[in-house]
C-alpha positions as CSV (number, residue, x, y, z in Angstrom):
1,G,1.4,5.3,11.7
2,K,3.1,3.2,14.4
3,D,0.1,1.0,15.1
4,I,-0.2,0.2,11.4
5,V,3.4,-0.6,11.2
6,Q,3.1,-3.1,14.2
7,F,0.0,-4.6,12.7
8,A,1.7,-5.1,9.2
9,K,4.7,-6.7,11.0
10,A,2.5,-9.1,12.9
11,V,0.6,-10.1,9.8
12,G,3.7,-10.5,7.6
13,V,5.2,-12.8,10.1
14,S,2.1,-14.8,11.2
15,N,0.4,-15.2,7.9
16,P,2.3,-14.4,4.7
17,N,-0.7,-15.4,2.5
18,I,-2.9,-12.7,4.1
19,D,0.1,-10.2,3.9
20,K,0.0,-10.7,0.1
21,K,-3.6,-9.7,-0.1
22,V,-3.3,-6.3,1.4
23,C,-1.6,-3.3,-0.6
24,S,-1.3,-5.5,-3.5
25,K,-4.0,-4.5,-5.7
26,G,-4.7,-1.7,-8.2
27,H,-8.2,-0.5,-7.1
28,M,-7.1,2.9,-5.6
29,T,-6.6,5.9,-7.8
30,G,-4.6,9.1,-7.6
31,S,-1.4,9.0,-9.8
32,T,-1.3,10.3,-13.2
33,G,1.0,7.5,-14.7
34,S,-0.5,4.5,-16.6
35,Q,1.7,2.2,-14.6
36,N,2.7,2.0,-10.9
37,I,4.9,-1.1,-10.6
38,G,6.6,-0.3,-7.2
39,Y,6.2,1.4,-3.9
40,E,8.5,4.4,-3.0
41,A,8.0,6.8,0.1
42,A,8.4,10.0,-2.1
43,P,7.5,8.9,-5.6
44,S,10.2,10.3,-7.9
45,T,8.8,8.9,-11.2
46,Q,5.3,7.9,-12.5
47,D,5.9,4.3,-12.0
48,K,6.1,4.5,-8.2
49,T,3.6,5.2,-5.7
50,A,3.1,5.5,-1.8
51,Q,-0.5,4.9,-2.1
52,C,-1.7,1.3,-1.0
53,S,-3.1,-0.8,-3.6
54,N,-2.4,1.8,-6.4
55,L,-0.4,-0.8,-8.4
56,K,-1.1,-1.1,-12.0
57,G,0.4,-2.2,-15.4
58,T,2.8,-4.9,-15.8
59,G,6.2,-5.8,-14.2
60,L,5.2,-5.4,-10.5
61,Q,8.2,-5.2,-8.2
62,N,9.0,-7.7,-5.3
63,E,5.5,-9.3,-5.0
64,P,3.8,-6.6,-3.3
65,S,2.2,-7.0,0.3
66,L,1.3,-4.9,3.4
67,S,4.5,-5.6,5.1
68,K,6.6,-4.7,2.1
69,F,4.4,-1.6,1.4
70,V,4.8,-0.4,5.0
71,K,8.6,-0.7,4.8
72,A,9.0,0.7,1.3
73,V,7.0,4.0,2.0
74,E,8.3,4.5,5.5
75,L,4.9,4.3,7.0
76,H,6.4,4.6,10.4
77,D,6.8,8.3,10.1
78,K,5.1,9.5,6.9
79,N,2.4,8.4,4.3
80,W,-0.3,7.5,6.8
81,P,-3.2,7.9,6.6
82,T,-2.6,9.8,3.3
83,G,0.1,8.4,0.8
84,K,2.1,10.3,-1.8
85,I,1.6,9.9,-5.5
86,H,3.8,11.2,-8.4
87,K,2.0,14.1,-10.3
88,G,3.8,16.5,-12.7
89,S,7.4,16.8,-11.4
90,G,7.3,15.3,-8.0
91,A,5.6,13.7,-5.1
92,V,2.2,15.3,-3.9
93,D,-0.5,14.0,-1.4
94,G,-2.8,11.6,-2.8
95,D,-6.3,11.1,-1.8
96,T,-7.1,12.3,1.8
97,N,-6.9,9.2,4.1
98,G,-6.1,7.0,0.8
99,N,-3.9,4.7,2.5
100,A,-6.3,4.1,5.5
101,T,-9.1,3.5,3.0
102,A,-7.3,1.1,0.8
103,V,-5.9,-1.0,3.8
104,A,-9.6,-1.1,5.1
105,K,-10.9,-2.2,1.7
106,D,-8.3,-4.9,1.3
107,L,-9.0,-6.3,4.8
108,V,-13.0,-6.3,4.2
109,A,-12.2,-8.3,1.1
110,L,-10.4,-11.1,3.2
111,N,-12.6,-14.3,3.6
112,S,-14.1,-15.1,7.0
113,D,-11.3,-17.3,8.1
114,E,-8.6,-14.8,7.2
115,K,-10.5,-12.1,9.0
116,T,-10.5,-14.3,12.0
117,I,-6.8,-14.7,11.9
118,V,-6.1,-11.2,11.5
119,A,-8.5,-10.2,14.3
């Protein structure tokens, strides 16, 4: 998780527009709630998730981005490559390697100029 944390910091500082395109979508699955409006390291309610790009519903908090995701879910020592989701009465592991998959999918979706900048 330490490498992805450094990568996220670099992207957040060098190109905030690219930062906002990673971990800010709703294409990943896993949680049982109909809305995930914010990131949290150990999701305590159904409107929180530690799964990158598992945001859905209305009222998203704090304009989501890769750097904010990394900080909110404490990626430096947990939630990588698999994030937590809220299910039933507490936090459980989401899809195996779900965070790694989501970050990769979001990076692949960047345009060619953005990919060059990230590389």
